[in-house]
PAPA-191730 format. One record per residue: residue number from 1; x, y, z of N, C-alpha, C in turn. Coordinates in Angstrom, 1 decimal, m for minus. Layout:
% residues N
@i->NUM, n_c1->X, n_c2->Y, n_c3->Z, ca_c1->X, ca_c2->Y, ca_c3->Z, c_c1->X, c_c2->Y, c_c3->Z
...
END
This chain:
% residues 82
@i->1, n_c1->m16.0, n_c2->m29.2, n_c3->m3.8, ca_c1->m16.2, ca_c2->m28.1, ca_c3->m3.2, c_c1->m15.1, c_c2->m27.4, c_c3->m2.8
@i->2, n_c1->m15.0, n_c2->m26.4, n_c3->m3.6, ca_c1->m13.9, ca_c2->m25.1, ca_c3->m3.6, c_c1->m14.1, c_c2->m24.3, c_c3->m1.7
@i->3, n_c1->m15.1, n_c2->m23.8, n_c3->m2.3, ca_c1->m15.2, ca_c2->m23.6, ca_c3->m1.0, c_c1->m14.8, c_c2->m23.8, c_c3->0.2
@i->4, n_c1->m14.9, n_c2->m24.7, n_c3->0.2, ca_c1->m15.1, ca_c2->m25.8, ca_c3->1.9, c_c1->m13.4, c_c2->m25.4, c_c3->1.6
@i->5, n_c1->m12.7, n_c2->m26.1, n_c3->1.0, ca_c1->m10.9, ca_c2->m25.5, ca_c3->0.8, c_c1->m11.2, c_c2->m24.7, c_c3->0.7
@i->6, n_c1->m11.6, n_c2->m23.5, n_c3->0.4, ca_c1->m10.9, ca_c2->m22.4, ca_c3->0.7, c_c1->m11.1, c_c2->m21.6, c_c3->2.5
@i->7, n_c1->m12.4, n_c2->m22.4, n_c3->2.5, ca_c1->m12.7, ca_c2->m22.0, ca_c3->4.1, c_c1->m11.7, c_c2->m22.8, c_c3->5.3
@i->8, n_c1->m11.4, n_c2->m24.3, n_c3->4.7, ca_c1->m10.3, ca_c2->m24.8, ca_c3->5.6, c_c1->m8.7, c_c2->m24.2, c_c3->5.9
@i->9, n_c1->m8.3, n_c2->m23.9, n_c3->4.4, ca_c1->m7.4, ca_c2->m22.9, ca_c3->4.3, c_c1->m6.7, c_c2->m22.4, c_c3->4.9
@i->10, n_c1->m7.9, n_c2->m20.8, n_c3->5.1, ca_c1->m7.9, ca_c2->m19.6, ca_c3->5.2, c_c1->m8.2, c_c2->m19.8, c_c3->7.3
@i->11, n_c1->m8.5, n_c2->m21.4, n_c3->7.5, ca_c1->m8.5, ca_c2->m21.2, ca_c3->9.5, c_c1->m7.4, c_c2->m22.2, c_c3->9.8
@i->12, n_c1->m6.2, n_c2->m22.3, n_c3->8.6, ca_c1->m5.0, ca_c2->m22.9, ca_c3->9.5, c_c1->m3.8, c_c2->m21.8, c_c3->8.8
@i->13, n_c1->m4.0, n_c2->m20.0, n_c3->8.4, ca_c1->m3.5, ca_c2->m19.4, ca_c3->8.6, c_c1->m2.7, c_c2->m18.9, c_c3->9.6
@i->14, n_c1->m1.3, n_c2->m18.9, n_c3->9.4, ca_c1->m0.8, ca_c2->m17.9, ca_c3->10.7, c_c1->m1.0, c_c2->m17.0, c_c3->11.8
@i->15, n_c1->m0.5, n_c2->m16.9, n_c3->13.0, ca_c1->m0.8, ca_c2->m15.9, ca_c3->13.5, c_c1->m1.4, c_c2->m14.6, c_c3->13.5
@i->16, n_c1->0.1, n_c2->m14.1, n_c3->12.5, ca_c1->0.1, ca_c2->m13.2, ca_c3->12.1, c_c1->m0.8, c_c2->m12.5, c_c3->11.3
@i->17, n_c1->m0.8, n_c2->m13.6, n_c3->10.5, ca_c1->m1.9, ca_c2->m13.4, ca_c3->9.0, c_c1->m2.8, c_c2->m13.6, c_c3->9.6
@i->18, n_c1->m3.5, n_c2->m14.3, n_c3->10.3, ca_c1->m4.5, ca_c2->m14.0, ca_c3->11.3, c_c1->m5.1, c_c2->m13.6, c_c3->11.8
@i->19, n_c1->m4.1, n_c2->m12.8, n_c3->12.5, ca_c1->m4.6, ca_c2->m11.7, ca_c3->13.6, c_c1->m4.7, c_c2->m10.2, c_c3->12.5
@i->20, n_c1->m4.2, n_c2->m10.2, n_c3->11.1, ca_c1->m4.8, ca_c2->m8.8, ca_c3->10.4, c_c1->m5.5, c_c2->m8.7, c_c3->9.9
@i->21, n_c1->m6.1, n_c2->m10.1, n_c3->9.5, ca_c1->m6.9, ca_c2->m10.4, ca_c3->8.7, c_c1->m7.8, c_c2->m10.7, c_c3->9.6
@i->22, n_c1->m8.1, n_c2->m10.3, n_c3->11.3, ca_c1->m9.3, ca_c2->m10.2, ca_c3->12.1, c_c1->m10.2, c_c2->m8.7, c_c3->12.2
@i->23, n_c1->m8.5, n_c2->m7.9, n_c3->12.5, ca_c1->m8.2, ca_c2->m6.9, ca_c3->12.7, c_c1->m9.0, c_c2->m5.7, c_c3->11.6
@i->24, n_c1->m8.8, n_c2->m6.1, n_c3->10.3, ca_c1->m8.7, ca_c2->m5.8, ca_c3->9.4, c_c1->m10.5, c_c2->m5.9, c_c3->9.1
@i->25, n_c1->m11.1, n_c2->m6.7, n_c3->9.5, ca_c1->m12.3, ca_c2->m6.8, ca_c3->9.1, c_c1->m13.5, c_c2->m6.1, c_c3->10.2
@i->26, n_c1->m12.6, n_c2->m6.1, n_c3->12.1, ca_c1->m13.2, ca_c2->m5.3, ca_c3->12.8, c_c1->m13.2, c_c2->m3.9, c_c3->12.7
@i->27, n_c1->m11.8, n_c2->m3.5, n_c3->11.9, ca_c1->m12.0, ca_c2->m1.8, ca_c3->11.7, c_c1->m13.2, c_c2->m1.4, c_c3->11.0
@i->28, n_c1->m13.5, n_c2->m2.2, n_c3->9.7, ca_c1->m14.4, ca_c2->m2.0, ca_c3->8.9, c_c1->m15.6, c_c2->m2.2, c_c3->9.3
@i->29, n_c1->m15.5, n_c2->m2.9, n_c3->10.0, ca_c1->m16.9, ca_c2->m3.5, ca_c3->10.4, c_c1->m17.6, c_c2->m1.9, c_c3->11.4
@i->30, n_c1->m16.3, n_c2->m1.4, n_c3->12.8, ca_c1->m16.8, ca_c2->m0.3, ca_c3->12.9, c_c1->m16.5, c_c2->0.8, c_c3->12.1
@i->31, n_c1->m16.1, n_c2->1.4, n_c3->11.2, ca_c1->m16.6, ca_c2->2.1, ca_c3->10.5, c_c1->m17.8, c_c2->2.2, c_c3->9.9
@i->32, n_c1->m17.9, n_c2->1.1, n_c3->9.4, ca_c1->m19.1, ca_c2->1.2, ca_c3->9.0, c_c1->m20.0, c_c2->1.3, c_c3->10.0
@i->33, n_c1->m20.3, n_c2->1.0, n_c3->11.2, ca_c1->m21.3, ca_c2->0.9, ca_c3->12.4, c_c1->m21.2, c_c2->3.0, c_c3->12.2
@i->34, n_c1->m20.3, n_c2->3.7, n_c3->11.7, ca_c1->m20.0, ca_c2->4.4, ca_c3->12.7, c_c1->m20.9, c_c2->5.5, c_c3->11.5
@i->35, n_c1->m20.3, n_c2->5.1, n_c3->10.4, ca_c1->m21.2, ca_c2->5.5, ca_c3->9.2, c_c1->m22.7, c_c2->5.5, c_c3->8.8
@i->36, n_c1->m23.3, n_c2->4.5, n_c3->9.5, ca_c1->m24.2, ca_c2->4.5, ca_c3->9.8, c_c1->m24.5, c_c2->5.6, c_c3->10.9
@i->37, n_c1->m24.5, n_c2->5.4, n_c3->12.2, ca_c1->m24.3, ca_c2->6.1, ca_c3->13.3, c_c1->m24.5, c_c2->7.6, c_c3->12.8
@i->38, n_c1->m23.7, n_c2->8.0, n_c3->11.9, ca_c1->m23.9, ca_c2->9.6, ca_c3->11.2, c_c1->m25.1, c_c2->9.7, c_c3->10.5
@i->39, n_c1->m25.1, n_c2->8.4, n_c3->9.9, ca_c1->m26.4, ca_c2->9.0, ca_c3->8.6, c_c1->m27.5, c_c2->8.8, c_c3->9.5
@i->40, n_c1->m28.0, n_c2->8.0, n_c3->10.5, ca_c1->m28.9, ca_c2->8.3, ca_c3->11.7, c_c1->m28.7, c_c2->9.7, c_c3->12.2
@i->41, n_c1->m28.1, n_c2->10.4, n_c3->12.5, ca_c1->m27.9, ca_c2->11.8, ca_c3->13.8, c_c1->m27.5, c_c2->12.9, c_c3->12.0
@i->42, n_c1->m27.9, n_c2->12.7, n_c3->11.5, ca_c1->m27.9, ca_c2->13.6, ca_c3->10.1, c_c1->m29.2, c_c2->14.7, c_c3->10.6
@i->43, n_c1->m29.2, n_c2->16.3, n_c3->10.5, ca_c1->m30.1, ca_c2->16.9, ca_c3->10.5, c_c1->m29.6, c_c2->17.7, c_c3->9.7
@i->44, n_c1->m30.9, n_c2->18.2, n_c3->9.3, ca_c1->m30.5, ca_c2->20.1, ca_c3->8.2, c_c1->m30.6, c_c2->21.0, c_c3->9.0
@i->45, n_c1->m29.3, n_c2->20.8, n_c3->9.0, ca_c1->m28.6, ca_c2->22.0, ca_c3->9.8, c_c1->m27.6, c_c2->23.0, c_c3->9.0
@i->46, n_c1->m26.6, n_c2->23.5, n_c3->9.2, ca_c1->m25.6, ca_c2->24.1, ca_c3->9.0, c_c1->m24.5, c_c2->23.1, c_c3->9.0
@i->47, n_c1->m24.3, n_c2->22.1, n_c3->9.9, ca_c1->m23.1, ca_c2->20.8, ca_c3->9.9, c_c1->m23.5, c_c2->19.5, c_c3->8.6
@i->48, n_c1->m24.7, n_c2->20.0, n_c3->8.4, ca_c1->m25.2, ca_c2->18.9, ca_c3->7.3, c_c1->m24.3, c_c2->18.5, c_c3->7.0
@i->49, n_c1->m23.8, n_c2->18.7, n_c3->5.5, ca_c1->m22.8, ca_c2->18.8, ca_c3->4.4, c_c1->m21.6, c_c2->17.8, c_c3->4.9
@i->50, n_c1->m20.7, n_c2->18.7, n_c3->6.2, ca_c1->m19.7, ca_c2->18.4, ca_c3->6.5, c_c1->m19.9, c_c2->16.9, c_c3->7.5
@i->51, n_c1->m20.3, n_c2->16.4, n_c3->7.9, ca_c1->m21.8, ca_c2->15.6, ca_c3->8.2, c_c1->m22.2, c_c2->13.8, c_c3->7.7
@i->52, n_c1->m22.6, n_c2->15.2, n_c3->6.4, ca_c1->m22.6, ca_c2->13.6, ca_c3->4.8, c_c1->m21.6, c_c2->13.6, c_c3->4.3
@i->53, n_c1->m20.4, n_c2->14.1, n_c3->4.5, ca_c1->m19.3, ca_c2->13.9, ca_c3->3.3, c_c1->m18.6, c_c2->12.9, c_c3->4.6
@i->54, n_c1->m18.5, n_c2->13.3, n_c3->6.0, ca_c1->m17.5, ca_c2->12.1, ca_c3->6.9, c_c1->m18.2, c_c2->11.0, c_c3->7.3
@i->55, n_c1->m19.8, n_c2->10.7, n_c3->6.8, ca_c1->m20.4, ca_c2->9.0, ca_c3->6.7, c_c1->m20.1, c_c2->8.8, c_c3->5.2
@i->56, n_c1->m20.4, n_c2->9.5, n_c3->4.1, ca_c1->m19.6, ca_c2->9.0, ca_c3->2.9, c_c1->m18.6, c_c2->8.4, c_c3->3.4
@i->57, n_c1->m17.2, n_c2->8.7, n_c3->3.5, ca_c1->m16.2, ca_c2->8.7, ca_c3->3.8, c_c1->m16.0, c_c2->7.4, c_c3->4.4
@i->58, n_c1->m16.4, n_c2->7.1, n_c3->5.8, ca_c1->m16.5, ca_c2->6.4, ca_c3->6.4, c_c1->m16.8, c_c2->5.0, c_c3->6.1
@i->59, n_c1->m17.9, n_c2->5.6, n_c3->4.5, ca_c1->m18.8, ca_c2->4.1, ca_c3->4.6, c_c1->m17.6, c_c2->3.2, c_c3->2.9
@i->60, n_c1->m16.7, n_c2->4.4, n_c3->2.7, ca_c1->m16.1, ca_c2->3.9, ca_c3->1.3, c_c1->m15.1, c_c2->3.4, c_c3->2.1
@i->61, n_c1->m14.2, n_c2->3.3, n_c3->2.8, ca_c1->m12.8, ca_c2->3.0, ca_c3->3.0, c_c1->m12.9, c_c2->1.9, c_c3->4.0
@i->62, n_c1->m14.3, n_c2->1.5, n_c3->4.2, ca_c1->m13.9, ca_c2->0.0, ca_c3->4.6, c_c1->m13.5, c_c2->m1.1, c_c3->3.3
@i->63, n_c1->m13.8, n_c2->m0.8, n_c3->2.5, ca_c1->m13.0, ca_c2->m1.5, ca_c3->0.7, c_c1->m11.7, c_c2->m1.5, c_c3->0.4
@i->64, n_c1->m11.7, n_c2->m0.6, n_c3->1.1, ca_c1->m9.6, ca_c2->0.1, ca_c3->0.5, c_c1->m9.6, c_c2->m1.0, c_c3->2.4
@i->65, n_c1->m9.3, n_c2->m0.9, n_c3->3.2, ca_c1->m9.1, ca_c2->m1.6, ca_c3->4.1, c_c1->m8.6, c_c2->m3.1, c_c3->4.0
@i->66, n_c1->m10.2, n_c2->m3.4, n_c3->4.1, ca_c1->m10.2, ca_c2->m5.1, ca_c3->4.0, c_c1->m9.2, c_c2->m5.4, c_c3->2.6
@i->67, n_c1->m9.2, n_c2->m4.9, n_c3->1.4, ca_c1->m8.6, ca_c2->m5.3, ca_c3->0.0, c_c1->m6.6, c_c2->m5.3, c_c3->0.6
@i->68, n_c1->m6.6, n_c2->m4.1, n_c3->1.6, ca_c1->m4.5, ca_c2->m4.4, ca_c3->2.1, c_c1->m4.9, c_c2->m5.0, c_c3->3.0
@i->69, n_c1->m5.7, n_c2->m5.6, n_c3->3.9, ca_c1->m5.6, ca_c2->m6.8, ca_c3->4.9, c_c1->m5.8, c_c2->m8.1, c_c3->4.5
@i->70, n_c1->m6.7, n_c2->m8.2, n_c3->3.4, ca_c1->m6.5, ca_c2->m9.8, ca_c3->3.0, c_c1->m5.0, c_c2->m9.8, c_c3->1.8
@i->71, n_c1->m4.1, n_c2->m8.4, n_c3->1.2, ca_c1->m3.4, ca_c2->m8.5, ca_c3->0.9, c_c1->m2.4, c_c2->m8.7, c_c3->1.5
@i->72, n_c1->m2.5, n_c2->m7.5, n_c3->3.0, ca_c1->m1.3, ca_c2->m8.4, ca_c3->3.4, c_c1->m1.3, c_c2->m9.5, c_c3->4.1
@i->73, n_c1->m2.3, n_c2->m10.0, n_c3->4.6, ca_c1->m2.1, ca_c2->m11.4, ca_c3->5.1, c_c1->m2.1, c_c2->m12.7, c_c3->4.3
@i->74, n_c1->m2.6, n_c2->m12.6, n_c3->3.1, ca_c1->m2.1, ca_c2->m13.6, ca_c3->2.2, c_c1->m0.3, c_c2->m12.8, c_c3->2.3
@i->75, n_c1->0.2, n_c2->m11.9, n_c3->1.8, ca_c1->2.0, ca_c2->m11.9, ca_c3->1.7, c_c1->1.9, c_c2->m12.6, c_c3->2.8
@i->76, n_c1->2.2, n_c2->m12.6, n_c3->4.6, ca_c1->2.5, ca_c2->m13.0, ca_c3->5.2, c_c1->2.5, c_c2->m14.8, c_c3->4.9
@i->77, n_c1->1.1, n_c2->m14.4, n_c3->4.9, ca_c1->0.9, ca_c2->m16.2, ca_c3->5.0, c_c1->1.5, c_c2->m16.8, c_c3->3.7
@i->78, n_c1->2.0, n_c2->m16.1, n_c3->2.9, ca_c1->2.4, ca_c2->m16.8, ca_c3->1.8, c_c1->4.8, c_c2->m17.3, c_c3->2.2
@i->79, n_c1->4.7, n_c2->m15.8, n_c3->3.0, ca_c1->5.9, ca_c2->m16.2, ca_c3->3.3, c_c1->6.4, c_c2->m16.9, c_c3->4.9
@i->80, n_c1->5.3, n_c2->m17.5, n_c3->5.3, ca_c1->5.3, ca_c2->m18.1, ca_c3->6.7, c_c1->5.8, c_c2->m19.9, c_c3->6.2
@i->81, n_c1->4.9, n_c2->m19.7, n_c3->4.7, ca_c1->4.7, ca_c2->m21.2, ca_c3->4.6, c_c1->6.2, c_c2->m21.8, c_c3->3.7
@i->82, n_c1->6.9, n_c2->m20.5, n_c3->2.6, ca_c1->8.1, ca_c2->m20.4, ca_c3->2.7, c_c1->9.0, c_c2->m21.6, c_c3->3.9
END
């Protein structure tokens, strides 16, 4: 059961690493929610294109934020375990 070992290791992370991990997930979820709300609010007006591009940027950015957050928490965890 590799997945169980991974989850157990994640739950034993140090406090700073866990803080970065959780905050990056929260920020990503908030950005996706904002993107979803913008997509719902888009109407065919003059500002349509700028709202659409903002919504698209908000839906693409969380992937990078999660990657950076996971790398940062892994580096902090590695440094704290030494």
